C-alpha positions in Angstrom: 23.4 -34.7 -16.3 25.7 -36.6 -14.2 26.8 -34.8 -11.0 30.4 -34.5 -12.2 29.2 -32.5 -15.3 27.5 -29.8 -13.3 29.2 -29.9 -9.9 30.0 -26.4 -8.8 30.3 -25.2 -12.4 27.9 -23.5 -14.7 28.1 -24.5 -18.3 29.1 -21.4 -20.1 28.9 -21.1 -23.8 32.0 -20.9 -25.8 31.1 -17.8 -27.9 33.9 -18.2 -30.4 33.0 -21.9 -31.1 29.3 -21.0 -31.3 30.0 -18.3 -33.8 32.2 -20.7 -35.8 29.4 -23.4 -35.8 26.7 -20.9 -36.8 28.9 -19.6 -39.6 29.4 -23.1 -40.8 25.7 -24.0 -40.6 24.7 -20.8 -42.5 27.2 -21.5 -45.3 25.6 -21.3 -48.8 28.5 -23.2 -50.2 27.4 -26.8 -49.6 29.5 -29.8 -50.4 28.5 -33.1 -52.1 27.0 -35.4 -49.6 27.9 -39.1 -49.4 24.2 -39.9 -49.0 23.6 -38.4 -52.4 26.4 -40.4 -53.9 25.1 -43.6 -52.3 21.6 -43.1 -53.6 23.0 -42.5 -57.2 26.0 -44.8 -57.4 25.7 -47.3 -54.5 25.3 -51.0 -55.4 21.7 -52.3 -55.5 22.3 -54.0 -52.2 23.4 -50.7 -50.7 20.6 -48.8 -52.1 18.2 -51.3 -50.6 19.8 -51.7 -47.3 20.9 -48.1 -46.4 17.3 -47.1 -45.7 16.8 -50.2 -43.6 19.9 -49.2 -41.5 18.6 -45.7 -41.1 15.2 -47.0 -40.1 16.8 -49.2 -37.5 18.9 -46.2 -36.2 15.7 -44.1 -35.8 13.8 -46.9 -34.1 16.6 -47.3 -31.5 16.9 -43.5 -31.2 13.1 -43.3 -30.4 13.4 -46.0 -27.8 16.5 -44.4 -26.3 14.8 -41.1 -25.9 11.8 -42.8 -24.3 14.2 -44.4 -21.8 15.9 -41.2 -21.0 12.5 -39.4 -20.5 11.9 -41.7 -17.5 15.0 -40.6 -15.6 14.1 -38.7 -12.4 16.7 -36.0 -12.7 16.2 -33.2 -15.3 20.0 -32.9 -15.7 20.2 -36.6 -16.7 17.5 -36.0 -19.4 19.5 -33.3 -21.4 20.3 -34.3 -24.9 22.0 -32.8 -27.9 20.4 -33.8 -31.3 22.1 -32.8 -34.6 20.6 -33.4 -38.0 23.9 -33.6 -39.8 22.1 -33.8 -43.2 21.3 -30.1 -42.7 25.0 -29.2 -42.2 26.2 -27.9 -45.5 29.8 -28.7 -44.7 29.4 -32.3 -43.3 29.8 -34.8 -46.2 29.2 -38.0 -44.2 27.1 -37.3 -41.1 23.4 -38.0 -41.1 22.3 -37.8 -37.4 23.8 -37.5 -34.0 22.4 -38.0 -30.5 24.6 -37.1 -27.5 23.4 -37.7 -23.9 25.4 -37.4 -20.7 26.1 -41.2 -20.9 25.5 -42.2 -24.5 26.7 -41.2 -28.0 24.8 -42.4 -31.1 25.8 -41.4 -34.6 24.6 -42.4 -38.2 26.8 -41.7 -41.1 27.2 -42.6 -44.8 30.8 -43.5 -45.6 32.6 -42.6 -48.8 32.0 -46.2 -50.0 28.2 -45.6 -49.9 27.6 -47.6 -46.8 25.5 -46.4 -43.9 27.0 -47.2 -40.6 26.3 -46.5 -36.9 28.8 -45.5 -34.2 27.9 -45.6 -30.5 29.6 -45.2 -27.2 28.4 -45.8 -23.6 29.8 -44.1 -20.5 28.1 -45.5 -17.3 24.8 -45.4 -19.2 21.8 -46.5 -17.2 20.3 -48.1 -20.2 23.4 -49.7 -21.8 22.0 -53.3 -21.6 18.6 -52.2 -23.1 20.3 -50.4 -26.0 22.7 -53.2 -26.6 19.7 -55.6 -26.7 18.0 -53.3 -29.3 21.2 -53.3 -31.4 21.4 -57.1 -31.2 17.6 -57.5 -31.9 18.0 -55.4 -35.1 21.1 -57.5 -36.0 23.0 -54.2 -36.4 26.4 -55.4 -35.2 27.5 -55.8 -38.8 26.6 -52.1 -39.5 27.7 -50.6 -36.3 30.7 -50.0 -34.2 31.2 -49.3 -30.6 33.5 -46.4 -30.6 36.8 -46.2 -28.7 35.9 -44.7 -25.3 36.6 -41.0 -24.7 39.2 -40.8 -21.9 36.8 -38.4 -20.2 33.3 -38.6 -21.6 31.8 -36.1 -19.0 34.3 -33.4 -20.3 33.4 -34.3 -23.9 29.7 -33.9 -23.1 30.3 -30.6 -21.2 32.3 -29.3 -24.2 29.5 -30.3 -26.6 27.1 -28.4 -24.4 29.4 -25.4 -24.4 29.8 -25.1 -28.1 26.4 -26.3 -29.5 23.7 -23.7 -30.2 20.7 -24.0 -27.8 18.4 -25.1 -30.5 20.1 -28.4 -30.6 20.0 -29.0 -26.8 16.8 -30.2 -25.1 15.5 -31.7 -22.0 13.3 -34.7 -22.4 
């Protein structure tokens, strides 16, 4: 992690938020997923191209994780990975990667279209990742998100409320 994330503070878990997330994830009352609707009712083009977008997302995800593995500081290599498809209450999310300096999210919109959202915050690999996005011609299917006013606080809050099984060091 960046020094400002851990400077003189220990990340303490927000027990109420953890309990709320665990309750949500253990829900047996699942909702209809946009991905299911897209597979059934999307246009032929969407049904053909959505898996391609997902494949490109995971190719960039794999390369991003390889890049982060090479960082010298263990704190810089901490990541949060969420398989949103497993969340019974999330209708649109498919996958999320959050690092101390990069956010990467795959979703299926209500209009049956897969799209990617990403954000950089002083990311040491911003140019390499942007090059991958360009190489895969993903600009049409991705959006650079509006910057969080305080990304380190956003990341620290994510660490505080996500169950440990979603947090790893590369």
